[in-house]
Every structure is written in C-alpha cells, then in structure tokens.
NUNU-291401 format. One record per residue: residue in one letter; y, x, z of N, C-alpha, C, O, CB in turn. Coordinates in steps of 0.001 Angstrom, whole numbers, plus 500000, padded with zeros to 6 digits. Atoms other than C-alpha are relative to their C-alpha. Glycine has a CB too. Example, Ala and Ser with C-alpha at 12.3 -4.5 7.8 and 13.67 -1.06 7.14 Angstrom:
// NUNU-291401
A498810500890500000495500512300507800501200500900500000501181501936500665500027499008501246
S498810499180499940498940513670507140501090499230500730502198499739500899500462500414498585
//
This chain:
// NUNU-291401
M501014499509499091480183081957399750500605500087501393501740500527501573499450501375499540
E499555500006498608480446081607403516499325501153500746498121501360500595499680498632500684
V500524498884499233479985084606405809499950499595501469500938499124502031500867501280499797
I500176500336498587478589084056409302499695501289500738498826502055500320498859498936500211
T500244498802499193478732086781411918499594499591501404500055498582501937501254500910500042
F500345500202498600477085086995415320499518501302500596499284502276499881498933498908500155
D500340498812499237476116089499417975498687500624499518497753499906499159499905499658501480
S501206499326500479473525092143417005498794499711500891497669499646500393500237501501499924
K501106500335499094471425091344420120499421498633499650498203498456499634500474500018501472
A500458501336500394471255087686419098499231500069498682498233499371498502501199499029499873
Y500689499824501282470269088779415573498609500597500217497639500131499619500829500905499057
K501295499367499726467476091026416905499050499016500678497861498987500361500184501251500882
D500823501029499358466218088206419156499490498988498979498335498566499026500799499283501096
L500378500954501042466209085859416173498904500588499103497941499897498769501235499609499154
I501000499332500839464254088366414053498660500070500736497611499836500136500477501426499606
T501229499935499199461716088823416891499302498647500032498082498576499880500313500466501433
K500575501348499968461200085053417149499407499628498643498337499023498579501066498970500410
I500501500304501344460786084731413380498697500749499743497772500194499149501051500367498926
E501226499219500176458174087513413386498846499399500790497715499367500306500225501452500426
R501043500640499202456255085790416203499499498729499330498298498462499318500519499684501403
I500389501218500710456278082520414269499165500353498771498157499701498497501248499184499589
A500747499580501191455107084312411115498598500481500374497631500175499677500759501114499254
D501321499553499539452271085990413042499111498821500361497928498806500022500140500930501207
F500748501191499613451202082624414479499509499258498759498345498861498693500869499073500874
V500368500709501228451212080986411040498929500778499247497985500184498727501238499780499100
L500987499174500685449288083910409538498632499888500660497618499803499968500452501454499977
K501268500146499286446613083652412247499374498640499718498161498544499537500207500184501509
K500516501341500280446281079904411647499490499890498575498515499182498320501079498952500247
E500443500053501387445979080438407891498694500744499799497859500315499003501062500571499088
T501216499219500172443261083079408228498803499362500688497666499577500268500204501395500526
A501093500664499277441208080989410695500372498544500259500554498152501412499690500731501341
P499564501385499791442133077327410088498977499122500701499346498149501358500343499386498691
D501027500833499396438791075947411261499759500330501462499080499586502169498719500140499238
K500219499581498617438876077784414548500845499122500923502072499221500948500350501512500192
E499321500901499078439733075166417129499801500487501422498896501267501719499484498556499843
E500150499653498596440243075525420810498699499406500528498381498246500268501211499499500827
E501304500445499489436897075293422589500199498944501080501076499062501936499186501198500560
I499965501077499011436306072136424599498887500249501004497730500435500624499848498592499327
W500968499835498920434572072554427956499848498675500723500840498021501045500437501122500985
L500295501270499345432885069559429590499223500254501279498456501213501369499209499065499061
D500801499881498783431508069068433075498735499146499855498544498469498845500825499564501256
S501307500673500078428089067585433863500128498492499789499377497915499002499202500265501267
L499848501451500146429297063993434189500452499622498591499975498638498026501003499466501028
E499528500284501357431138064114430857498870500178498982498729499374498060501187500916499642
V501110499760500920428100065580429089498950498900500127498452498389499124499366501376500268
A500990501064499787425730063060430659500482498688499381499694497959498779499724499807501512
D499436501218500581428064060231429603499982500075498479499647499095497813501435499774500505
L499982499815501445428421061645426084498604499830499411498428499168498388500558501378499646
L501364500040500524424674062038425623499216498770500439498099498535499977499264501231500425
R500641501190499437423840058843427512498680500353500676497648499720500454499764498955498907
I501158499576499211421437060655429812500441500109501455501636500084501749499415501366499480
S499659499838498591421261061044433577500331501463500285499991502352499505498840499517500906
T499691498620499613422564064121435370498717500759500336498667501980500184500967500024501207
K501294499380499726418958064799436432499362500506498697498794501597498665499059498996500711
T500509499576501297417907064938432771500786501207499499500218502128498911500075498845498982
L499165498863500380420819067271432122499584501254500771499559502356500222501488499685500253
Q500478498884499189419602069456434971498679500544499430498465501756499403499815499556501477
R501263499574500602416148069537433350500249500782498716499576501778498454499103498787499716
L499666499283501227417695070589430039500504501409500309500198502360499589501054499224499200
R499528498673499585419441073446431833498831500868500430498727502031500039501024499883501145
K501141499256499458416244074476433622499089500502498887498557501609498970499203499123500971
E500862499637501126414289074532430343500732500835498949500178501121497888499440498746499353
N499170499187500905417089076568428678500193499358498629500269500055497618499378501370499824
L499747500706501250417613073916426026501491499804499757501909499506498638499296498654500005
I498555500151500101421334073734426710500637501135500797500287501367501955500473498590500524
S499350498896499290423550076669427592501177499462500814501786498451500465500478501098499002
Y498941500442499100426082076377430377500562501208500739499998502301500708499474498935501002
T499353498989499179428400078369432591500309499375501343500749498227501411501292500554499323
V499677500498498664428804077990436337501330500616500415501482501838500435498863500341501036
L498685499564499557432391078200437520500343499258501282500504498038501285501079499756498903
R499691500573498681433151077634441202499034498877500375499435497844500911501435499471500021
G501029500951499614429899075783441676499823498820499066498979497961499323500294499499501333
K500117501084500963430390073449438682499397500533498716499756501615498251501369499347499730
C500567499643501294428304073577435536500938499496498905501318498325498884498563499406499828
L499142500351501129430462073615432415499261500294498708498500501258498623501344500774500053
Y500707499914501267429240073170428860501014500058498862502021499350498888499037498800499822
K499168499979501194430822074093425527499593498834499117498407498579498908499872501353499239
F500260501121500895431137071116423243499237500468498771498352499764498285501313499323499587
S500687499478501189430021073288420318498520500257500277497692500109499378500673501293499522
E501403499783499648426796074145422174499232498680500068498055498626499712499898500736501339
I500628501325499970426052070460422721499738499540498568498663499024498260500898498968500758
E500188500351501412426602069841419000498844500798499394498029500241498659501299500253499202
R501068499156500523424303072770418169498634499493500475497694499405499686500210501465500433
G501259500505499457421574071428420465499563498704499341498376498493499092500124499792501486
L500319501262500672421774068010418855499594500242498548498648499635498046501200499041500060
N500309499718501406421793069436415328498643500673499841497942500432498858501083500880499390
E501294499311500061418772071631416057498877499175500621497739499633500725500092501346500702
R500973500919499400417008068684417683499397500557501293498256500241501630498885499698499003
L500461499499498702416698070560420990500201498948501084499462498890502068500740501297500375
I499674501045499037418238067639422832499664498665499350500157498357498265501511500063500439
T500323501325500517416748064194422321500711498975500866500482498889502072498454499750499981
C499233501015499276419084061390423279500642499080498981500387499198497783501080500648500930
E499253500893500871421297058671421855501484500297500194502167499582500926499673498495500303
P498599499650499778424684060363421624500939499023499323500580498345498361500277501399499503
R498956500735500687427868058598420785500397500810498784499921501930498594501223499726500930
N499496499288501160429621059571417602500776501220500495501814501070501140500897499074499111
L499398498769499478430507063233418323501416500227499473502281500703500207499129501194499645
A498653499815500564433507063310415978500995499095500714502116499506501013500007499708498476
E499128500934499280434960060244417682500231500487501428501345500410501945499388498577500010
F499857499487498644434266061749421100500977501168500028501857501224500888498639500430500559
R499107498836500062435984065018420124501445499551499828502330500047500526499594500940498844
R498640500486500250439041063152418783500584499340501237501722499620501614500010499015498831
N499519500682498801439336060936421852500233500965501142501214500840501875499018498933500427
Y499850499012498929438816063860424223501283500807499811502018501056500767498779500942500043
M498814499205500277441545065866422514501261499192500205502249499711500724499957500543498589
L498842500864499775443952062927422544500236499773501487501373499819501956499810498660499289
Q499915500275498576443205062182426185500543501190500790501259501015501776498640499612500528
N499599498793499273443799065795427259501193500711499370501543501817499783498838500953500080
G498789499435500602446830066448425034499773501267499210500678502094499097500996500272501054
I500305498821500801445098069065422889500225499648498548499811498582498093498543500496500238
K499739500257501423446244069352419272499059500773499138499128500683497913501427500348499634
//
C-alpha cells in the first residue's frame, strides 16, 4: 500500500471541488430534460418560420406569440415558438424544429 500526503489546505480545496461536481451531477440527474433556453431575435424567428417580419409583428400584436423586449429588440423563447406551432396558433411552413435546435446549438457552442 502506498501512502500519499499533501497539505491540508489542498485537501480541503479538493474536497470542495468534488462536492461542487457532485452537486452539479445531482442537479443534472434530477432534471435531465431541462435544457438551457434558446432566445431568438425577430430575424431568426422569421427565417425559422419562413414568414416576414411584418407577419411576426402581427403575431405579436394579436398575442399569438409571446416575446420580451430587451434594449429595443424583441426576443422570443424557442420553447414558446414550439408551443405556438404545436397548439396551431401560428400557421406557417416551419423548418424541422429539431434540426434547427441542433444547428443553433452547434453554431453558438451550446451543449
């Protein structure tokens, strides 16, 4: 058997890091489907849904699509766009949403 010794401060730091990793893994195990929310601007949404920005503005005005204004830009949650399509609130010819999500995440370095 080999005995390894090191400073108590280094040991405490190591234990703290291990606990943080364990907490992270535990959170991921309890909510594995919870992904980071994707926010899109008006041009990205219009391109995704294959509609004009004017049509997107009409959807906002009629409260068919929820959005948030941040520094003068309208931002949309990807999950809200999916919900609108699934509930048939938005009529359009969208691209494959799963493919769009995958490409968007790859393009923006999100895992």
